Every structure is written in structure tokens, then in C-alpha cells.
C-alpha positions in Angstrom: 8.8 2.2 -11.3 8.9 -0.1 -8.4 6.2 -2.4 -7.0 5.5 -3.0 -3.3 4.1 -6.5 -2.6 1.7 -6.8 0.3 3.3 -6.6 3.7 1.9 -8.2 6.8 2.1 -6.8 10.3 1.2 -9.0 13.2 -2.1 -7.9 14.8 -0.4 -7.0 18.1 1.8 -4.6 16.3 -0.8 -3.0 14.0 -1.8 0.6 14.6 1.7 1.5 16.0 3.3 3.0 12.9 5.2 -0.2 11.9 3.9 -0.3 8.4 4.6 3.4 7.8 8.2 2.8 9.0 8.5 -0.2 6.6 7.4 1.9 3.7 9.8 4.7 4.7 12.7 2.2 4.9 11.9 0.6 1.5 11.7 4.1 -0.1 15.1 5.0 1.4 16.7 1.7 0.3 15.4 2.2 -3.3 16.0 5.9 -3.4 16.4 5.9 -7.2 12.6 5.1 -7.6 10.6 7.8 -9.3 7.3 6.0 -8.6 5.8 3.1 -6.7 2.8 0.9 -7.4 0.9 -1.4 -5.0 -2.4 -3.0 -4.5 -4.6 -4.0 -1.5 -8.0 -5.3 -0.7 -10.7 -2.6 -1.1 -12.7 -4.1 1.8 -9.7 -3.7 4.1 -10.4 0.0 4.9 -7.3 0.2 7.2 -5.0 -0.8 4.4 -6.6 1.8 2.0 -6.2 4.5 4.7 -2.6 3.6 5.2 -1.7 3.9 1.5 -3.4 7.2 1.3 -1.8 8.5 4.5 1.7 7.8 3.2 1.1 9.5 -0.1 -0.2 6.8 -2.5 -3.1 7.8 -4.8 -5.9 5.5 -5.8 -5.6 4.9 -9.5 -9.3 4.2 -9.9 -8.5 0.7 -11.2 -10.1 -2.2 -9.4 -10.3 -6.0 -10.0 -13.2 -8.0 -8.6 -11.9 -11.3 -7.4 -15.2 -12.5 -5.9 -18.3 -11.0 -4.1 -16.2 -10.4 -1.0 -12.9 -9.4 -2.4 -11.9 -6.5 -4.7 -8.4 -5.4 -5.3 -7.7 -1.7 -5.5 -4.5 -0.2 -7.0 -2.4 2.7 -5.8 0.6 4.7 -7.1 3.0 7.1 -5.6 5.1 9.5 -7.6 8.2 11.0 -6.0 
């Protein structure tokens, strides 16, 4: 199992498929991976949408950091 740390795309490049391409490249580089894990901020709906769009499934696990930030965790099995 591999873990993807958060990636950051400059605002002027967001919504152009850059993040999807990064995930594709990472999965190609580490082609021996059978599964991936990652987490993002629940309140960042665009991030959650991205993970689900590229095949990650919400694990149902969350971690409340404070009243404005909750982490949500995803997995992708290949």
C-alpha cells in the first residue's frame, strides 16, 4: 500500500486536469502498488470530488481537527 501526500496546484492551474494527470503519473511510476491511501479536508468539496472522480473511495473514517476542519480519508484498490 502506498500513501499519497497532499498535492497543491496553483489556483491559476486548477480545474484544468493537472491534479488528475499528477495522480496518473504517480500511479504509473509506482506501478507495483496494489492500493493507495490519501486524505483531504472534508470542507474542500473540490478535493473530495477529485479523489472520487479518479477512483478513490471514501473509507468513512474522519478526524475532526477543529470546528472548521475535518480530515476525510480515501483508498483506491487496483
